[in-house]
C-alpha positions in Angstrom: 101.0 87.0 122.7 104.5 88.2 123.7 106.0 87.1 120.9 109.6 87.0 120.4 112.0 86.1 118.0 116.2 86.1 118.5 118.3 85.1 115.8 122.2 84.0 116.0 124.5 86.1 117.7 121.5 87.3 119.8 120.0 89.8 117.4 116.3 90.5 118.4 114.4 90.6 115.6 111.0 91.2 117.5 110.6 91.6 121.4 107.4 90.7 123.2 104.7 91.9 120.2 101.0 91.4 121.4 98.8 92.2 118.4 94.8 92.0 118.7 92.6 92.1 115.7 88.9 90.9 115.3 87.4 89.3 112.5 87.5 91.7 109.1 90.0 94.0 110.5 93.0 95.3 108.6 96.2 95.4 110.4 99.2 97.4 109.0 103.1 97.0 110.0 104.7 100.3 109.6 108.6 101.0 110.3 112.0 101.4 109.1 114.4 98.4 107.4 115.3 96.1 110.4 112.6 97.1 112.7 111.2 93.2 112.6 108.2 93.6 110.2 108.8 90.5 107.9 110.2 88.4 111.2 106.6 89.2 112.9 104.6 88.1 109.5 106.7 85.0 109.3 105.9 84.1 112.8 102.4 85.1 112.0 102.3 82.7 109.1 103.9 80.1 111.0 107.2 80.2 108.7 108.9 80.9 111.9 108.6 79.6 115.4 108.7 82.6 118.2 111.9 82.1 120.3 109.8 83.3 123.2 105.9 83.9 123.4 102.9 82.7 121.2 101.2 83.4 118.2 97.4 82.7 118.2 95.2 82.9 115.4 91.4 82.8 116.4 92.4 80.8 119.4 94.7 78.3 117.6 98.5 78.0 118.6 100.3 78.6 115.6 103.3 76.1 116.3 101.1 73.4 117.9 98.0 73.9 115.4 100.1 74.8 112.0 97.6 73.3 109.2 94.5 74.9 110.7 96.5 78.2 111.4 97.5 78.4 107.7 93.9 78.3 106.6 93.3 81.3 108.5 96.2 83.8 107.5 97.0 84.8 103.9 100.5 86.5 102.9 100.8 88.6 99.8 104.4 89.8 99.6 105.6 92.9 98.2 107.9 90.8 95.6 107.2 87.4 94.5 110.3 86.2 92.4 108.4 83.2 91.5 105.3 85.0 89.8 106.8 88.4 89.4 103.8 89.3 86.7 100.7 88.3 88.8 98.6 90.8 90.5 98.0 90.9 94.4 94.3 89.0 93.5 96.2 86.8 91.5 98.5 85.8 93.9 95.8 85.3 96.6 93.9 83.3 93.9 96.6 81.0 93.7 97.6 80.5 97.1 93.8 79.9 97.5 93.9 77.2 95.0 97.0 75.4 96.1 95.1 74.9 99.2 92.2 73.2 97.7 89.6 76.2 97.5 87.0 76.1 94.4 84.3 78.2 93.6 82.6 80.1 96.0 84.8 79.0 98.7 87.6 80.7 96.5 85.4 83.8 95.9 85.0 84.1 100.0 88.6 83.3 100.7 90.1 85.9 98.4 87.8 88.8 99.1 
């Protein structure tokens, strides 16, 4: 809710963004280079802390409940320098396994 990220030199990457999505919804981010898409994804995934505002996932503040929040979100980058040969599905499976998912739980998380 109203998340912003300011980097050194007063460079605003994201200004007051609020997004609401329900369970099962797909959200796409479109914009030119430098528009803040990657920064916003890094805020949602907990990789960055907002300079202002909050990021909530199913009622959890990502900063205050990072471990629980990270179980709720997955990000598949366009390019992965560590595992270039993996498909998107294989990336999702890998990260679910790294989080301890197996069997039906793994299938459920990936789907």
